[in-house]
N, C-alpha and C positions, 0 to 999 in steps of 0.2 A: 241053256236058254233055248226056248222054242224057235224053230226055223220057220220062215215064211217063204212060200213060192210066189214070186212076183212075176206076173205074166205081162210081157210087152211085145206085141207085134210092131215092127217098124220097117218100112220099106222106102226105097229111094236112095238117099245118101245121108250119112250122119252129119249133124250140124257142127259148127266150129267149137261148140262148148262140150262136145261129147266126152273129151278126155277128162274134163272136170267132173262130169257125171260118174265116169268109171272110177276115177281116183277116190271120190267120196263113197262110192259103193264098196270099194275094197275095205273101207274102215267099218263096214257094217256086215260082218261075216254071217250073221244069222238071216240076212235077206238074200235069198237065192234067186237071181234074175234069170228067167228063161226068155231070151230075146229071139223072136222069130223074125228073121231078116234076110234080105238079099244084099245088104250093104257090105262093103269091104272096109275092114279096120285092121291096121297093122300095128296098133299101139299096144300098150300094156293091158292084158286081160286077166283079172283076178280069178281066183278059184270059184268065187260065188257068182260069176257071170258066165252063163251057158249060152253060147251062140248056136242057134238052131237054124240050119239052112231052110229058107222058105221064101215064097213070093206071094203076091196078092192072090194069085190063082189058087195056091195051096190053102191060103186062109179061107177063100170062098168055098173050097171043097170041104174043109172042116166044118164050116157053118152048115153046108148042105147035109153032110153026113150026120152031124149031131142034132141039128134043129129042123132039118127038112125045109130049109128056106133058101131061096136063091138070092144071095146077098148082092146088092148093087153098091159098088164102091168106085167112085170116080176120082177121089183124092184121099190122101192119107188121113186127113182130119175126120173123115167119116168113120174110121175105126173106133173113135170114141163112143159112138152109139152102141157098139157091141161089147164094150167093157163089162157091163153087168152080167153078160153071158159067158165070160171067159172061164168060169168055173165048170161049165158044161162043155164048151168048145174045146178046151184044152185039158179035159179031165184025165186023160191018159198020162199027162206029164206031171200032174200034181197029186196022184193017188197016194203017195207016201207022205204027204204033208197034212198036218192038222189045220193049217191056215194057209190061205192064198191071198194075194193082193192084186189090184189093178193099179196102174200108174203110168207116169210119163218119164221122158228122159231129159226134159228141160228143168232138171232138178240138181241141186247140190245138197247132198245129205249131210246132216250133222250126226249126232248120236241118236238115231231114230228110236230104237226100242228103249233107250235110256230116258227118253222124254215122254214115254207113255206111262199112264198110271200102272201100279203094280198088278192090278186085277184086270188088265186089258184082255186077257185070255178068257174071261168070263162072258165076253160079249160076242154076239153073232156077227154084228157089223160094227166096225170101229172107224168113224170118220175123223179126219184131222181138222175139220172146220165145223162150226156149229150150225150154220144156216142150211147147208145142203151136203150131199155126199161129195167127198173130196176126190174128184176124178184123178188128181195128180198122184194120190196114194191113199188107198183105202183098204182096210184089212177085213177079210171074211173068214168065218169058220167054215171049214171044208166039209159041209154036210149037204145032203141032197136038198133038204128044205131051204137052206140058204142059197145054194147054187141055182135053184130054180125060181128065186124070188122075182126075177125080171119077167117071167112068164105070167105073172099075176096082173101085169099091166094090160089093159084092153088094147093098147096101141103097139105092143112090141113087134108084132109081125109087120105091121104097116111101116114102122120105123126101119126095120132091117131090110125091107125090099125097096125102100126109097133111096134115091141118090142124095136127097137133102139131108143136112145134118140137123138134129133136133136137140143136141146136148142131153140126150136121153140118160146118159150115165150120171148126170147131175140133176138139173132142175128145169129143163125145157127153156133155157135162157131167161129164167125168171129171177135173175140175180138181184136186180134192183128192187123188185117187190119184196123178196125175202129179206134183204138187208133192212128194209123199212119195217120189218116185223109182221108182214102179212102171213097168213096161214096158207101153206101150200095147198091144202085141201080146198081152199076158196078160189085159187087162181090157176091151178094146173089141170087143164082139160085133157092134156095128153096122157096123164098118169106116168110121169117120169119115174126114174128109179128112186129118187128121194121120196116122192109121193108114196110109192109102194112100201118102201122100207119103214117109213114113219107110220103108215096105216097098219102094217102088220105088228109093229111094236105097240101101238095103241090097243090092238086086240089082245096083247099079251102073248103073242105067238113067237116073238123073237125079242132078244135083248140087244139094245143099241146104245152107242156112245156118241153123242153130239155135244158134249159138255162145254168145250172151249176150243179156241184157236191155238193149235200147237205149231204153226208154221209162219213163215214170212213170205208174202206174195208180192209186195210192192215196196220199192224203196223211194221215198219221197225226196224232193230237192232239199237244199240247205244241208243240215247236219245229220241226216239219216244215213245209216249204213248197217251192214252185217259183217261181222268179223268171224273168219274161220281160224280156229286155233287147235291144231292137233286132233282133228276129227270132230270137234264140237263147234256149233254155230251160236253166235250171240248177237242179239239186237243191240242198238245203241244204248239202251238202258240197262244192259247187262243180263237181260233175261235170255235163257237158252231156248232154242227152238229146234224142232226135229229136222227141218230142212228149209231151204230157200227155193222158191219156185220162180223161175225167170220169165214167167208168162207175160209180164208187163214190159220188162226192160229189154228182152231179146229182140223186140220188133222195132226198136228205135235206133236210128243211125248213130246217135251220140253214145251208145253203150259200147264200150271197148272191151273186147275179150282178147287178152294178150296170148301170144303163141309161146307159152312156157314149154321148154323141153322137158323139164321135171316140175310137176305141180308142187309148189311149196307147202309146208305145213301150216304156215300162217299167211293170210292175205285178207284184204278188205274188199267188200263189194259196196259200191256207191251208185248213185244215180248215173254216173258217168262210166262205170265199168269196174273191172277188177284191178287191184293194185297191191304191190308189195308194201310191207310196213314202212319202208324208207321212202316210198313214193306217195304215201297216203296224204291227201289234200289237207286234212285237218291237223297234220303233224308237221308237214314240211312242203314248201313250194318248190317243186323240182321243175326242171326244164320240160319233162314229159307232161307234168300236170298243167303247165302253162300252155303247152301245145294242145292239150285236151280242152282247156278252157276256150281258146280261140276257135278250135274246131267246132265245138258245141255252139259258140256264138254264130259262126258262119252258117251252120245247119239251121239254127233258129231263124236267121234272116232269110235264108233260102226258102224255108217253109212258109214264112210270112208272105214273101213275094208270090209264091205259088198260090196261096189262098186268095190274095188280092187279084191275081191274074184270072183265076177261075171264077171269082165273083164278077169281075168286069165282063168276062166272056159270057157268063150266064145272063147278065143284064142286057148285053148287046143282042143276044139271041132272042131274049124275051121281047125286046122292042121291035125286032124284025117280024 
């Protein structure tokens, strides 16, 4: 099976869910991650995770060397704007690969390649969601034409030299508009990467895949969940997905990430966090789950009081 070089620069300190990412990556041996980082990690490192010593200044020097641009990066999230250019910035590391990918680490992989259509290698750009380029994981054919697609945007240099984040790798923060079915050519003045990729595809210059959603990005309340079972991920309806993106849940206080010494082969991911099968809310009410329930209730009440306080404070200031 074809190997993919996944490029991920990450600086600062690893998040508390990093071991989950690493564990799920190990079950996808055809995805070779090159992680450029200054972070320390003393946990399990699989053969397909290559830690490359780097820091933000090193990244800036690569951008300068490859693109002749003085990158301005004041926080890690700004790196997302550079993702479309990783095929050029890190070209020396992916020379032996036919495909490369950009991605994130707030991910728990299922059987990634097993959930792609059999002809995925026929595409120049393969997105995991239909509305825009999936910045969390997107595959590119390693050719000069594809690697320089980003440079067809009239704004790419302005984006790279600005400290502001533009979500250039995806859609210029036009998520709501695109979900509503609006055409990106009508709303994206920036010419984000999705704009460029779809424009070049309409010209017949590249072949792209935006056919369906292959991932899970949000776990809703009530009975929604994702189940990990021996390297494969399933939604509540039994449909298998390529990976789960923690983008929504990781920022909430109520989402519990347990400190497992050894990552189990089976666990459930709910709106409240990760749980072993014997702790799973919809199967059994355990002491731990009761604790989570009251903890979530407390956090909801705390958040409510905070909103009321801020509203009262705003009203008082307005009267003054």
